[in-house]
N, C-alpha and C positions, 0 to 999 in steps of 0.2 A: 940612173933615174932618181929623181928627187920629188918629194912632196912635203907639204906642211900638214901636220896632224894636230887635231884637238880631240880628246876623248873625255866623256863625262857620263855620270850616272843620270838615268832618266827616271823621273817620278811619274810622268803622265804620258804613256806611249801614244794614246789617241791624239792628244793635243800636239805633240811634236811631229807626228806623222802628218797631221792636217797642215801644219805650217810648212813642213818640207814639201808636201805636194803642191801647195800654193806657190812656193818659191821655184819649184822645178817646172810647174805647169803641166805635170802629168802624175799618174799614179806610180807606185813603186814597182820594182822588180824584186821578187822574193827569191833569195838564194840560200840554199842550205849548204853549210860548210863544216867539214870535219878536219881539224888541223892537228897534226902530230908534230910536236916540238922536239927537237933533238938537243942534246947537251953539247954546247959549243963554248969556246973560251971568249969569243968576241961577237957581239951582236946577237942576233937570233936567226935560227934556221928552222923552217917548217915545211912540211908537205901538206898542202891543202887539197883535200879530195872533195869531189862533187858527186851528187847522186847519179849523174849521167856517165860516170866513170872517168871523166876528165880530171886532171890534177895539175897542180903547179907547185914547183919548188920555189920557195921565197927565202931569200937572204936579206936581212935588213938590220940597220943600226940606227939608233936615235937615242938622245938623252932621255932619261926617265924623269921628266918634270911636268908640272901642270901647265896648261895653256899651250899655245902654238909651239911646235917643235919640228925641227928639220929631220926628215927620215931619208936615208939613202938606201936604195934597194936594188936587187937584181931578181929577175924572174926566169924560170925555165918551165915552159908550158908543155903539157902533154894532152893531146886530143883524146877523145874516148877510144879511138882505135889504137892509141899508144898506151893504153892503161896497163898493159903487161910490163912495159918498160918502167912506168912510174912505180908500179908495185915492186919490181926488182930493185930499183934505186932506193925505195923506202926501206926494203929489207936490209940492203947493204948499209945504209946510214944508221939504221937501228942497231945493227951488229957492231959497227965501228964506233959510233958516238954514244949510243944509248938514248933512251927516251926520257925527256924532261917531263912531258905531260901531254895532255890532249885537251883541246878546246872545241866543243861542239856548239854551233850556233845557227840560228835562223836570222838572216840579214834582210832588211828591207832597204833597197838601194834607190836613191833619188839622185838625179844628175842636175846640177845647177852650174852652168858654164863649165869651168875647168875643175869643179869640185864635185866629189862624190860624198853624198850624205848617207851614212849608214845608220840605221836604227836596228840595233842588235839585241836579240834575246839569247843570252849565253847560258847554257845548261849549268846549273849550280851557282850562278851569280846573279842573274836578273837582267834588267834592261839598261842599255847604254846607247849613247850617240857618239858617232865618230865622224869627223870631217877629214877629208883628204883632198887638199888643194894640190893638184898635180902641176908642178912648176914647168914652165916652158924653158928651153935651154938658156934663153937670154933673160929670164925673169929672176929678180932678186928674192932672197929669203924674206926680206922686209915686205915686199909686195904680197907674197903668199900669206904671210902672217896677218896683214891687213885684211885680206879677203876672208881668211878664217875667222878673225875676230868679228868682222861685220856679219858673217853668217851665224856665228854663235849668238850674237845679240838678236838678230832677226828670228832665230829659233827659240829665243827666251831661255837659253841655257845660262845658268848663274855660275859665276867663278867658283863658288864654294862646292859646286858639283863636279868640277874638273878632277880628273884622276891622272896619276902618274903611271907609267909602265904599260904593260900589256895585260890582256885577260889572263894569260898564263901566270903572270906574277900574282894577280889577285887570287886565282885558284890555289896557288901554292901557300897562300896565307891562311886559307880556311882550316 
C-alpha cells in the first residue's frame, strides 16, 4: 500500500479546520490514538491503540524530507474483540525490539476524495496538519504529489511550516 504524505506545523487550528471542513463538505471525525514505536533498523514500526480497544500494527517507510513524500506501508488490524492478541503482540515486540517512544494524539479527520486530512494535537508537541493521499494501484507518485500540493495550497499551509520525519522524531529532539 502506498500514499503521498505532507506534514506541517499548524499555527491556527480553528482556521485550518474550517478550511478542511469546507473542502470535505462535512465535519471531522475525532480519533484518539496512542502509538508505541519500536526500535527497528529499517523504516518505522508502531502499535496504534484506540480507546475502544481496537489496535493496528503499522510498518512504514518513507524519506524524511519536507513536502510531498512517498510512504510504503503495511497494516495488521485488530478489532476490539482481538485486543488480547494485540496486547500480546505488543508485549512480544517490546521484549524483542525495545520501545523507541510513544506518541499520544487527538486527531481530527477530514476526507477529501482519496485524501485524508489530519489535524493533530500531539501531546508534548502541539498542533500539526498531515495529508495522506492514498494512491490507487495504477496511480503515479507524481499524480499523488500534485493532489497533495493542491490541498496544501487550499488549506493555506506555507512551505516554511513543512516538517521532516515523524512526530516520534520531533519528540526525541526535545
